[in-house]
N, C-alpha and C positions, 0 to 999 in steps of 0.2 A: 543867667535868668533867672529868675523866682517864681517860683505860687504854690498856692497854700492850701494842699488838697484837705477838703473836709470830709465829715462824717455823714453817714446814711443812715435813717430810722427805718424799719418794719412798722409799721402799723398797725400791721394784722399778718397773719402766717396761717395759709390750710398746706399741708401734707398731705395730699389729693390721692395717690396712689407710689410704690414702689415697683420701680420695671425691673425687667427680668436681667438687667446690664448692670443692676445694685444702684443707680440711683433714682432718686426719690422725683415726684413731679408734686411739683409746690403752685400757690398761688401766692400771692404777695403784693403788698403794696410800698414800695420805694419814696421817701422821702427827704431829700439831703437838709442834713441842718450847719450851721458855722461854728464850729466844734471843728478844730483845724490844725491839721499841721503844717510843715513848714520845709518844703523842698525848693534847693536851686545847685545847679549845674553853671560851672565855671568852670574855660579853656585851659587846660594841666599846662607848664609848662614843663616841654620838654627836659628843659637843663637839671629839674627837681626831680625826676622817675627814678627812681632806682631799677633794675631788669626785671623784678618780678613786676611792679606795678606798669610799667612800661608794656610791657608780657599781657597784662590784661587789658592795658589802656584805659582803664578808670583806676580814681580813689574815691575811696567812701569813708565820708565822715559822720558820726549819729551825734544824737545830745536828743536831749531830753528822755524819758523814759524806755529805757538801757533795751538795748534788740541783740538778743541772744541768737545760738543757732551758726550755721554755715553762710555764710556772703554770699553765694551763687544761691540760696536760698528764698534770699530778700525779695522780696517784690519788683520796688526799686531798678537791682539788679537784672531780675528774669526780663524786665520790659526793653532795659538796655540789650540785653542780651537779643533778644527777636527783632528787633529794630538793625541791631549792629548784625547780623546775620542779611541781612536785606540790603543796607546802603553802609556807603562808610561814614563812620561817624568819628568825629578827630578828638585825642586824648582830652578826657575830664577827670575833674572834680567834681566829684557829689555832696554835695552837706543835705542831710535831714534833719530836721529836727521834728520829735515826737513826742505829740502832747494826743491822740487818739488812744484810748487803749486797746491792748488786746484782747482777743478773746471775748468780746462784748457785746457782739450782733448791732458793729457799727460801721462795720468793714473798713478800717484804717488803714489793713495792707493794700487791698482792690483798689482802694480809694489812690494810695501812692503810685501805685502801677498805671493805672490808667493816665494820672498827673503826669505821670514820665513821657510815655507814651507820648502827649501832649506838647508837654514840655522839649524833647527834642524835636520833636515834626516842625517844632517854631522855631526853635533855635536855629537847625541847623536846615531852615528848610527845604524838608525831606518831600513836602509838595506829595503828602496823603490825605484822602479827604477825611469830612467826618464817618464815612460809611467804611472806610477802609481801617479809620481806628477803631471804630469800633470791632470789628473783624480781631485786629489782632487782641486788643482787652477781650473775647471773649473766649480765646487759645489759654491765656492766662488766668483765667476763675471766672463764675458766672457772676459776679456779682461787679464784676471788672467791667461789664458794657454801657450800666447805667451809669458810671461816671464821667464819661465822654459827654453827654449833653448835660446830665444833670443838673436833670428834672423832673417832681414829681411823675411816678410811672409806676402802673399798673404791669407786674412778674411774674410769667407763666412759664411753662414748661418742667425745664431741670433747673430753669433761676436765672434764664439764657434769652428768652422771649421778654422784647418790652417795649409795650406798650404807652407815650405821652398821656397822662390824663390833666384837664384842666382842675386846678389844687392849689389853693393859696393858703395857706395858715398862719400870715405875717402878722394879722390880728392879735394872736395867740403868743406865749410863753413857754420856753420850753426847760423842763429840766431833766438832765440825765443821771440818773445815780448808776456808779455800778462799784459792790462791793469786794472786797480786796480775794479775789478768787477768778479764774475763765473757768468757763462752761464753751469747749470746742465740740465744733461740728458732728464729728463721728462719735461723740459721745450723747449729743443731744438725739440722732438720729435714731442711736439702739434703743432708746428710750420710750419714741413715736411709734404709735399703731397710725398709719394713715387714713383716712375716711373722705367720705366725696362729700363735700361742703352743699347745704341745702340753697343758699345764696352764694355769690359768688361777692369777694370784694370788690369786684370792681364797681357792683351795685351796690356795696355796702355804704362805697366808701363818697356816695353821694349824696348820703343822709346826713342832716345836721348833724353836725361836733357833740353835740349832747345828748344824741343816743347813739354811740358809740360805745358807749360803755355794757351797752346789753344787746350790741348786734356786733360788733366787733373782736376777732377771738385771735389768739397766735394759739394753734392747737402745741407749741412747746410748754408751754404753758404750768398742766396739767403735770405731767411731770418731772417735770423737773422742780416747779414748783413741790412736789411731795420732798425730793432729792435733799431741795436745799431750802428748808421753809424759809429762808434770811430773803429769800423775790418775793416770795408772798407777801411780808411783814411791810418790805419797803413798798412794796405795790398802794398795799390799804393803806401805809400815813401819806403816799400823798394824796391820794382822795383825803385823808385827812383834812388834810392840810392845803386843799381848796378843789383837786386839779379837777378838768373838767371829761378828761381820760386820762388814763393812762395801763398802758404794758411793758411787757416785757420785748426787746427790741431782738429779731430775728433769732437763733438760737444760743446767744449766748448772753450774758451775764447782766446786762442793762437794762436798768428799769425807767423808762420815759413817762416825762406829766406832761400836761397840757396843762396851761393855763389862763383865766380869761386877765389874772391881777400880778403882776411880778410875785413870783412864790418867797416866800421866809422863812429856808430851810435850816438854817443857822443849827447848827448844834442838836439836829433829827438826826443825823445818820451819821455819828463815828464812825472813821476807819473806812469809808468810803467814799471814793471819787465821783464830784460832784460839780455837773456845770453845769449853768443856765445864763441862756440870754439876755434877760433882762440888765445887766448893764453892757449891753453891745449896743 
């Protein structure tokens, strides 16, 4: 079976406080977007198993954006191992086509993990409820649980508390722009000074999108824009080319824009990854 893990963006993000355990209390608004990976699981032919692959009971094949690091650290494999520790899963081939950039604040790895949980549950009739899958996803990472329901949500705590919100941005066009460098979570939090917001994002998101420019904030922008001025330039260009609202997504290096008309961004952002749903 095949599924298509999608990206998310953070419409805004407040880093509220630092906890004694080293984690940060945040609030943010997660919103799913249509930039997608592809993930497929196929029953493995035992006759084709080598001793090593038979021992692991899976083979992993990736294409698209190169995936580095130890295979066992990959979020898809971590999701598989989590469920395989609970229930018997037959040998499988796993195919991942990677289109969502890494270190971009788009939740690509978290989405792959959550969709893997759902895919295994459905493919092998494991019988887990949605709430049980959410609990499994939360063990893999704070963003993962969002992708089980995959609906707009107000998120708080350490990013693991989700509250669905009534928000539809289907009337708008998206543009995502990521320069050729990554920003990883640990680096971003090292630059941030927590603050208590005067108004919560849960209230701000209820206002018209036309007001978000002056009301919705991502606390990571000030220190990260200072270190990476190219990101500030991308945001300014999105506004100059018609964005109603633009922001950095999460702690990553992607800047997104919301447009009332299909954006025309050809040759505006050389060397950057650009995605828009204008042609979807």
